[in-house]
C-alpha positions as a Markdown table, in Angstrom:
| # | Residue | x | y | z |
|---|---|---|---|---|
| 1 | Met | 125.8 | 175.7 | 158.5 |
| 2 | Ala | 126.9 | 172.1 | 158.7 |
| 3 | Leu | 124.2 | 169.6 | 159.3 |
| 4 | Thr | 124.8 | 167.2 | 162.2 |
| 5 | Cys | 123.0 | 164.1 | 163.5 |
| 6 | Ser | 121.3 | 163.7 | 166.9 |
| 7 | Pro | 124.0 | 163.3 | 169.6 |
| 8 | Arg | 122.1 | 160.3 | 171.0 |
| 9 | Ile | 123.5 | 158.1 | 168.3 |
| 10 | Ser | 127.1 | 158.9 | 168.7 |
| 11 | Glu | 127.7 | 155.5 | 170.3 |
| 12 | Thr | 127.4 | 153.9 | 166.8 |
| 13 | His | 130.7 | 155.4 | 165.9 |
| 14 | Val | 132.5 | 153.5 | 168.6 |
| 15 | Asp | 131.6 | 149.9 | 167.6 |
| 16 | Pro | 128.9 | 149.6 | 164.9 |
| 17 | Phe | 129.0 | 145.8 | 165.0 |
| 18 | Arg | 128.8 | 145.2 | 168.8 |
| 19 | Glu | 126.2 | 142.7 | 169.9 |
| 20 | Arg | 122.8 | 144.2 | 170.4 |
| 21 | Ser | 119.2 | 143.0 | 170.5 |
| 22 | Arg | 117.6 | 142.1 | 167.2 |
| 23 | Gln | 116.1 | 145.1 | 165.4 |
| 24 | Pro | 112.2 | 145.1 | 165.5 |
| 25 | Phe | 111.7 | 144.8 | 161.7 |
| 26 | Ser | 113.3 | 142.4 | 159.2 |
| 27 | Thr | 113.0 | 140.9 | 155.8 |
| 28 | Arg | 115.0 | 138.3 | 153.9 |
| 29 | Lys | 115.9 | 138.4 | 150.2 |
| 30 | Gln | 117.7 | 135.9 | 147.9 |
| 31 | Ile | 120.0 | 138.2 | 145.8 |
| 32 | Leu | 123.0 | 137.4 | 143.6 |
| 33 | Gly | 123.3 | 133.9 | 144.9 |
| 34 | Gly | 123.3 | 134.9 | 148.5 |
| 35 | Ser | 120.6 | 135.0 | 151.3 |
| 36 | Phe | 120.4 | 138.5 | 152.7 |
| 37 | Leu | 118.7 | 139.3 | 156.1 |
| 38 | Phe | 117.9 | 143.0 | 156.4 |
| 39 | Glu | 117.1 | 144.2 | 159.9 |
| 40 | Ser | 116.1 | 147.7 | 160.8 |
| 41 | Asn | 114.6 | 150.0 | 163.3 |
| 42 | Ser | 112.5 | 151.5 | 160.5 |
| 43 | Val | 109.7 | 150.1 | 158.4 |
| 44 | Ala | 110.4 | 152.9 | 155.9 |
| 45 | Leu | 113.9 | 151.7 | 155.3 |
| 46 | Leu | 112.7 | 148.1 | 154.7 |
| 47 | His | 110.2 | 149.5 | 152.3 |
| 48 | Val | 113.1 | 150.9 | 150.3 |
| 49 | Val | 114.8 | 147.4 | 150.4 |
| 50 | Asp | 111.5 | 145.9 | 149.0 |
| 51 | Gln | 111.4 | 148.5 | 146.3 |
| 52 | Ala | 114.9 | 147.5 | 145.2 |
| 53 | Tyr | 114.7 | 143.7 | 145.6 |
| 54 | Gly | 111.1 | 142.6 | 146.1 |
| 55 | Gly | 109.4 | 140.5 | 143.4 |
| 56 | Leu | 112.7 | 139.4 | 141.8 |
| 57 | Pro | 113.5 | 135.8 | 140.8 |
| 58 | Ser | 115.6 | 134.0 | 143.4 |
| 59 | His | 118.9 | 133.2 | 141.8 |
| 60 | His | 121.0 | 130.3 | 143.3 |
| 61 | Leu | 124.5 | 129.5 | 142.3 |
| 62 | Pro | 126.4 | 126.2 | 142.5 |
| 63 | Thr | 128.4 | 125.8 | 145.7 |
| 64 | Ser | 126.9 | 129.0 | 147.1 |
| 65 | Ala | 124.7 | 129.0 | 150.1 |
| 66 | Thr | 126.1 | 132.1 | 151.7 |
| 67 | Ser | 124.1 | 134.2 | 154.2 |
| 68 | Phe | 124.6 | 137.9 | 154.9 |
| 69 | Arg | 123.2 | 140.3 | 157.5 |
| 70 | Ile | 122.7 | 144.0 | 156.8 |
| 71 | Glu | 121.4 | 146.3 | 159.6 |
| 72 | Leu | 119.8 | 149.5 | 158.4 |
| 73 | Arg | 119.5 | 152.3 | 160.9 |
| 74 | Leu | 117.4 | 155.4 | 160.4 |
| 75 | Leu | 118.6 | 158.5 | 162.2 |
| 76 | Pro | 116.9 | 161.9 | 162.9 |
| 77 | Arg | 118.6 | 164.9 | 161.5 |
| 78 | Asn | 118.8 | 168.2 | 163.4 |
| 79 | Ala | 118.1 | 170.2 | 160.3 |
| 80 | Pro | 116.6 | 169.3 | 156.9 |
| 81 | Ser | 118.8 | 169.1 | 153.8 |
| 82 | Thr | 117.6 | 170.4 | 150.5 |
| 83 | Ala | 120.9 | 169.9 | 148.6 |
| 84 | Glu | 121.9 | 166.8 | 146.7 |
| 85 | Pro | 123.8 | 164.4 | 149.0 |
| 86 | Pro | 127.6 | 164.6 | 148.7 |
| 87 | Pro | 129.2 | 161.8 | 146.7 |
| 88 | Val | 130.3 | 158.7 | 148.7 |
| 89 | Gln | 133.9 | 158.7 | 149.8 |
| 90 | Met | 135.7 | 155.3 | 150.4 |
| 91 | Gln | 137.8 | 154.4 | 153.3 |
| 92 | Ser | 139.2 | 151.0 | 154.3 |
| 93 | Gly | 141.4 | 149.3 | 156.8 |
| 94 | Ala | 141.6 | 146.6 | 159.5 |
| 95 | Gly | 139.2 | 144.4 | 157.5 |
| 96 | Ile | 136.5 | 147.1 | 157.4 |
| 97 | Leu | 135.3 | 149.0 | 154.3 |
| 98 | Cys | 133.4 | 152.2 | 154.6 |
| 99 | Gly | 131.4 | 154.4 | 152.2 |
| 100 | Ile | 130.7 | 157.8 | 153.7 |
| 101 | Met | 128.4 | 160.5 | 152.4 |
| 102 | Asp | 128.4 | 162.5 | 155.6 |
| 103 | Ala | 128.1 | 162.0 | 159.4 |
| 104 | Cys | 124.5 | 160.9 | 159.0 |
| 105 | Asn | 124.7 | 158.7 | 155.9 |
| 106 | Tyr | 127.3 | 156.0 | 155.5 |
| 107 | Val | 127.9 | 152.3 | 155.1 |
| 108 | Val | 130.3 | 150.1 | 157.2 |
| 109 | Leu | 131.1 | 146.7 | 155.9 |
| 110 | Met | 133.0 | 143.7 | 157.3 |
| 111 | Pro | 133.1 | 141.4 | 154.3 |
| 112 | Glu | 134.8 | 138.5 | 156.0 |
| 113 | Gln | 132.1 | 138.4 | 158.6 |
| 114 | His | 129.4 | 138.8 | 155.9 |
| 115 | Lys | 127.7 | 141.8 | 157.5 |
| 116 | Ala | 127.2 | 145.5 | 157.1 |
| 117 | Leu | 125.7 | 148.5 | 158.7 |
| 118 | Val | 123.8 | 151.1 | 156.6 |
| 119 | Val | 123.0 | 154.3 | 158.4 |
| 120 | Ala | 120.7 | 156.9 | 156.8 |
| 121 | Ser | 119.1 | 160.1 | 157.9 |
| 122 | Glu | 115.3 | 160.7 | 157.7 |
| 123 | Asp | 115.7 | 163.2 | 154.8 |
| 124 | Met | 117.3 | 160.5 | 152.6 |
| 125 | Leu | 113.9 | 158.8 | 152.5 |
| 126 | Gln | 112.9 | 161.7 | 150.1 |
| 127 | Arg | 115.9 | 160.7 | 147.9 |
| 128 | Pro | 115.3 | 157.0 | 147.4 |
| 129 | Tyr | 117.6 | 156.9 | 144.3 |
| 130 | His | 120.7 | 157.9 | 146.3 |
| 131 | Leu | 119.6 | 155.8 | 149.3 |
| 132 | Arg | 119.1 | 152.6 | 147.2 |
| 133 | Tyr | 122.1 | 152.8 | 144.8 |
| 134 | Glu | 124.8 | 154.5 | 146.9 |
| 135 | Leu | 124.2 | 153.1 | 150.3 |
| 136 | Ile | 122.0 | 149.9 | 150.3 |
| 137 | Glu | 123.1 | 148.6 | 146.9 |
| 138 | Phe | 126.8 | 149.3 | 147.7 |
| 139 | Ala | 126.4 | 147.1 | 150.8 |
| 140 | Val | 124.6 | 144.3 | 148.9 |
| 141 | Phe | 126.9 | 144.3 | 145.9 |
| 142 | Thr | 130.1 | 144.4 | 147.9 |
| 143 | Leu | 129.1 | 141.6 | 150.3 |
| 144 | Ala | 127.8 | 139.4 | 147.4 |
| 145 | Ser | 130.9 | 139.8 | 145.2 |
| 146 | Arg | 133.3 | 139.1 | 148.0 |
| 147 | Gly | 131.3 | 136.5 | 149.9 |
| 148 | Val | 130.1 | 134.5 | 147.0 |
| 149 | Gly | 133.2 | 134.9 | 144.9 |
| 150 | Leu | 131.8 | 136.9 | 142.0 |
| 151 | Val | 133.5 | 139.1 | 139.5 |
| 152 | Pro | 131.6 | 142.5 | 139.6 |
| 153 | Leu | 131.1 | 144.0 | 136.1 |
| 154 | His | 129.7 | 147.4 | 135.0 |
| 155 | Ala | 127.7 | 145.8 | 132.2 |
| 156 | Ala | 124.3 | 144.6 | 131.0 |
| 157 | Cys | 123.3 | 141.1 | 130.2 |
| 158 | Val | 120.5 | 139.5 | 128.2 |
| 159 | Gly | 120.0 | 135.9 | 127.1 |
| 160 | Leu | 117.7 | 133.1 | 126.0 |
| 161 | Asp | 117.2 | 129.4 | 127.1 |
| 162 | Gly | 119.8 | 129.7 | 129.9 |
| 163 | Arg | 122.5 | 131.3 | 127.7 |
| 164 | Gly | 123.6 | 134.9 | 128.1 |
| 165 | Val | 125.6 | 137.6 | 126.4 |
| 166 | Leu | 127.4 | 140.4 | 128.2 |
| 167 | Leu | 126.9 | 144.0 | 126.9 |
| 168 | Leu | 130.0 | 146.1 | 127.5 |
| 169 | Gly | 131.0 | 149.6 | 126.6 |
| 170 | Ala | 131.4 | 153.1 | 127.7 |
| 171 | Ser | 128.5 | 155.2 | 129.1 |
| 172 | Gly | 126.4 | 156.5 | 126.2 |
| 173 | Ser | 127.4 | 153.7 | 123.9 |
| 174 | Gly | 123.8 | 152.3 | 123.8 |
| 175 | Lys | 123.9 | 149.3 | 126.3 |
| 176 | Ser | 120.6 | 150.3 | 127.9 |
| 177 | Thr | 118.8 | 150.9 | 124.6 |
| 178 | Leu | 120.1 | 147.5 | 123.4 |
| 179 | Ala | 119.0 | 145.8 | 126.6 |
| 180 | Leu | 115.5 | 147.4 | 126.3 |
| 181 | His | 115.0 | 146.2 | 122.7 |
| 182 | Ser | 116.3 | 142.8 | 123.6 |
| 183 | Leu | 113.7 | 142.7 | 126.4 |
| 184 | Leu | 110.9 | 143.9 | 124.0 |
| 185 | Arg | 111.9 | 141.1 | 121.6 |
| 186 | Gly | 111.4 | 138.4 | 124.3 |
| 187 | Leu | 114.9 | 137.8 | 125.4 |
| 188 | Asp | 115.5 | 137.1 | 129.1 |
| 189 | Phe | 116.7 | 140.2 | 131.0 |
| 190 | Leu | 119.4 | 139.7 | 133.6 |
| 191 | Ala | 120.6 | 143.2 | 134.5 |
| 192 | Glu | 121.1 | 146.6 | 133.0 |
| 193 | Asp | 124.0 | 148.1 | 134.8 |
| 194 | Ala | 125.7 | 145.6 | 137.1 |
| 195 | Val | 126.5 | 141.9 | 136.3 |
| 196 | Phe | 128.2 | 139.4 | 138.6 |
| 197 | Val | 129.9 | 136.3 | 137.3 |
| 198 | Gln | 131.1 | 133.1 | 138.9 |
| 199 | Pro | 134.5 | 132.8 | 137.1 |
| 200 | Glu | 134.8 | 129.0 | 137.3 |
| 201 | Asn | 131.5 | 128.2 | 135.5 |
| 202 | Met | 130.8 | 131.6 | 133.9 |
| 203 | Leu | 127.3 | 131.8 | 135.4 |
| 204 | Ala | 126.1 | 135.4 | 135.5 |
| 205 | Thr | 123.6 | 136.8 | 137.9 |
| 206 | Gly | 122.2 | 140.3 | 138.5 |
| 207 | Val | 119.3 | 142.4 | 139.7 |
| 208 | Ala | 116.5 | 142.9 | 137.1 |
| 209 | Asn | 114.6 | 145.6 | 138.9 |
| 210 | Tyr | 114.9 | 148.8 | 136.9 |
| 211 | Leu | 115.8 | 150.0 | 133.4 |
| 212 | His | 117.2 | 153.5 | 133.0 |
| 213 | Met | 116.5 | 155.2 | 129.7 |
| 214 | Gln | 117.0 | 158.7 | 128.4 |
| 215 | Ala | 114.0 | 160.3 | 126.7 |
| 216 | Asp | 115.6 | 160.3 | 123.2 |
| 217 | Ala | 115.6 | 156.4 | 123.3 |
| 218 | Leu | 111.8 | 156.4 | 123.1 |
| 219 | Arg | 111.9 | 157.3 | 119.4 |
| 220 | Phe | 112.8 | 153.7 | 118.6 |
| 221 | Val | 110.0 | 152.2 | 120.7 |
| 222 | Glu | 107.0 | 151.5 | 118.5 |
| 223 | Asp | 104.9 | 149.6 | 121.0 |
| 224 | Glu | 102.5 | 152.1 | 122.5 |
| 225 | Ser | 102.1 | 150.3 | 125.8 |
| 226 | Ala | 105.9 | 150.0 | 126.2 |
| 227 | Arg | 106.3 | 153.7 | 125.4 |
| 228 | Arg | 103.7 | 154.6 | 128.0 |
| 229 | Trp | 105.4 | 152.3 | 130.6 |
| 230 | Ile | 108.7 | 154.1 | 130.2 |
| 231 | Ser | 107.4 | 157.7 | 129.7 |
| 232 | Glu | 105.2 | 157.5 | 132.8 |
| 233 | Ser | 108.0 | 156.2 | 135.0 |
| 234 | Pro | 109.7 | 158.4 | 137.6 |
| 235 | Val | 112.7 | 160.4 | 136.4 |
| 236 | Ile | 116.0 | 160.2 | 138.3 |
| 237 | Arg | 119.1 | 162.3 | 137.9 |
| 238 | Arg | 122.5 | 160.7 | 137.8 |
| 239 | Arg | 125.5 | 162.3 | 139.5 |
| 240 | Ser | 126.6 | 163.3 | 136.0 |
| 241 | Gly | 123.5 | 165.4 | 135.6 |
| 242 | Ala | 121.9 | 163.1 | 133.1 |
| 243 | Ala | 118.1 | 162.7 | 133.6 |
| 244 | Lys | 116.7 | 159.2 | 132.9 |
| 245 | Phe | 113.4 | 157.4 | 133.3 |
| 246 | Glu | 113.5 | 154.7 | 135.9 |
| 247 | Ala | 111.2 | 152.0 | 134.5 |
| 248 | Asp | 110.3 | 149.2 | 136.8 |
| 249 | Leu | 110.8 | 145.8 | 135.1 |
| 250 | Arg | 108.5 | 144.1 | 137.5 |
| 251 | Leu | 105.4 | 145.8 | 136.1 |
| 252 | Gly | 104.9 | 143.0 | 133.6 |
| 253 | Tyr | 107.1 | 144.3 | 130.7 |
| 254 | Gly | 109.6 | 141.8 | 129.6 |
| 255 | Arg | 110.9 | 138.6 | 131.1 |
| 256 | Pro | 113.5 | 138.7 | 133.9 |
| 257 | Ala | 115.9 | 135.8 | 133.8 |
| 258 | Thr | 114.6 | 133.3 | 136.3 |
| 259 | Ala | 118.0 | 131.7 | 136.9 |
| 260 | Pro | 121.7 | 132.7 | 136.3 |
| 261 | Leu | 122.7 | 132.7 | 132.7 |
| 262 | Lys | 125.7 | 130.8 | 131.2 |
| 263 | Leu | 127.8 | 133.3 | 129.3 |
| 264 | Val | 128.5 | 132.4 | 125.7 |
| 265 | Gly | 130.2 | 135.6 | 124.8 |
| 266 | Ala | 130.4 | 139.4 | 125.1 |
| 267 | Val | 130.0 | 142.4 | 122.9 |
| 268 | Phe | 131.4 | 145.8 | 123.1 |
| 269 | Val | 128.5 | 148.0 | 122.1 |
| 270 | Ser | 129.8 | 150.8 | 119.9 |
| 271 | Ser | 128.1 | 154.1 | 119.1 |
| 272 | Gln | 129.6 | 154.0 | 115.6 |
| 273 | Ala | 127.1 | 153.1 | 112.8 |
| 274 | Ala | 127.9 | 150.3 | 110.5 |
| 275 | Asp | 128.0 | 151.0 | 106.8 |
| 276 | Asp | 126.4 | 147.6 | 106.0 |
| 277 | Ala | 123.5 | 146.2 | 108.0 |
| 278 | Ser | 124.9 | 142.7 | 107.6 |
| 279 | Glu | 128.3 | 143.8 | 109.1 |
| 280 | Leu | 127.3 | 144.9 | 112.6 |
| 281 | Leu | 129.1 | 142.1 | 114.5 |
| 282 | His | 132.9 | 141.5 | 114.3 |
| 283 | Pro | 135.1 | 139.4 | 116.5 |
| 284 | Leu | 137.8 | 141.3 | 118.3 |
| 285 | Pro | 141.4 | 140.3 | 117.4 |
| 286 | Glu | 142.7 | 137.9 | 120.0 |
| 287 | His | 145.6 | 140.2 | 121.0 |
| 288 | Asp | 143.2 | 143.1 | 121.7 |
| 289 | Ile | 140.8 | 141.3 | 124.0 |
| 290 | Ala | 142.7 | 141.4 | 127.3 |
| 291 | Gly | 143.5 | 145.1 | 127.0 |
| 292 | Arg | 140.0 | 146.1 | 126.0 |
| 293 | Leu | 138.5 | 144.2 | 128.9 |
| 294 | Val | 140.8 | 145.8 | 131.5 |
| 295 | Ala | 140.2 | 149.3 | 130.1 |
| 296 | Asp | 136.5 | 148.7 | 130.2 |
| 297 | Gln | 136.4 | 147.1 | 133.7 |
| 298 | Pro | 139.2 | 148.6 | 135.7 |
| 299 | Tyr | 137.7 | 147.8 | 139.1 |
| 300 | Ala | 136.8 | 144.2 | 138.2 |
| 301 | Ala | 140.3 | 143.6 | 136.8 |
| 302 | Gly | 141.7 | 144.0 | 140.2 |
| 303 | Gln | 139.4 | 141.5 | 141.9 |
| 304 | Pro | 140.1 | 137.8 | 142.7 |
| 305 | Gly | 138.9 | 135.6 | 139.9 |
| 306 | Trp | 139.5 | 138.1 | 137.1 |
| 307 | Ser | 142.2 | 136.1 | 135.4 |
| 308 | Arg | 140.0 | 133.0 | 135.2 |
| 309 | Phe | 137.0 | 135.1 | 134.0 |
| 310 | Glu | 139.0 | 136.8 | 131.3 |
| 311 | Glu | 140.5 | 133.5 | 130.1 |
| 312 | Gln | 137.1 | 131.9 | 129.8 |
| 313 | Leu | 135.5 | 134.9 | 128.2 |
| 314 | Arg | 138.2 | 135.0 | 125.5 |
| 315 | His | 137.5 | 131.3 | 124.7 |
| 316 | Ala | 133.7 | 132.0 | 124.5 |
| 317 | Gly | 134.2 | 135.0 | 122.2 |
| 318 | Val | 134.4 | 138.8 | 122.4 |
| 319 | Tyr | 132.9 | 141.0 | 119.7 |
| 320 | Arg | 132.4 | 144.5 | 118.6 |
| 321 | Leu | 128.8 | 145.5 | 117.8 |
| 322 | Arg | 128.2 | 148.6 | 115.8 |
| 323 | Arg | 124.9 | 150.3 | 115.4 |
| 324 | Gly | 122.4 | 149.5 | 112.7 |
| 325 | Ser | 119.6 | 151.8 | 111.4 |
| 326 | His | 117.4 | 150.4 | 114.2 |
| 327 | Pro | 118.2 | 148.7 | 117.5 |
| 328 | Arg | 116.3 | 145.6 | 116.3 |
| 329 | Ala | 119.2 | 144.9 | 114.0 |
| 330 | Ser | 121.6 | 144.8 | 117.0 |
| 331 | Val | 119.2 | 142.4 | 118.7 |
| 332 | Asp | 119.3 | 140.1 | 115.6 |
| 333 | Ala | 123.1 | 140.1 | 116.0 |
| 334 | Leu | 122.8 | 139.1 | 119.6 |
| 335 | Leu | 120.5 | 136.3 | 118.7 |
| 336 | Gln | 123.2 | 134.9 | 116.3 |
| 337 | Leu | 125.6 | 134.7 | 119.3 |
| 338 | Leu | 122.8 | 132.9 | 121.3 |
| 339 | Gly | 122.4 | 130.3 | 118.6 |
| 340 | Lys | 119.0 | 131.6 | 117.3 |
């Protein structure tokens, strides 16, 4: 039997952005260079927002003082759902962008007006991973990238002394493992999975809240307290079926970047092992860079600012990073790019 929402909320499908009285609960967060006001009829939904964005450094970008408003609305559901939520389907038109799971769970965005509506059913509170990443994060990331003028990348980023290196590569190439060991070596941690870059000045920002690691990555973690931090973290399951620890970076392990990082280069992380430990890092041929970047970042390549970003990144330097016998060797290679 199909699940439906309570009929009393059907009015929201007519005009989700009509003027209404302020929701009773609210919180404000500085994220990705923008100021986000979250308003809701539910303390529980704002708690999910705080789980995602509370306790993070407030990143500010030059020429950016953009404000956004996101309304989060919690709905009852006529019947409980025990199945995994359906994947989000995208629809757009008339200046509106929608991400729809089902009739009870969806996002409606008006990027030009800097606002969004996130609707979630009560049972989604038992699935905070899907609620955070597929509904709330979708709204935050889309508004920030379009409203602040950022190039959105599926990438990780670490750095030191205000300088940063992008970690690019296919899923399973080892970006998260390299980001973890960079963090354990004392590098600044900007983001694990999504990086946003101002193309004119190549300043990168992100959300340093969680690190997602598969269990087999623990074999390289010698520090007992770090192993315990990861292994005792909740386990989430990706849409692909991969199970990963979701380790909270705000529990005192590592150092989140306190400000945006100036990109000084990028590496394509490779799962291929290097024959010689001294030959991990190789510059990509100039004629290969543009094609590799587009193939790795198909969504970002279609966004405003991509041409300027790609041009500046080529000048900074793009490299291939093969695996050494231990992730610490790859961190040493990153430190070379960071001038250490």
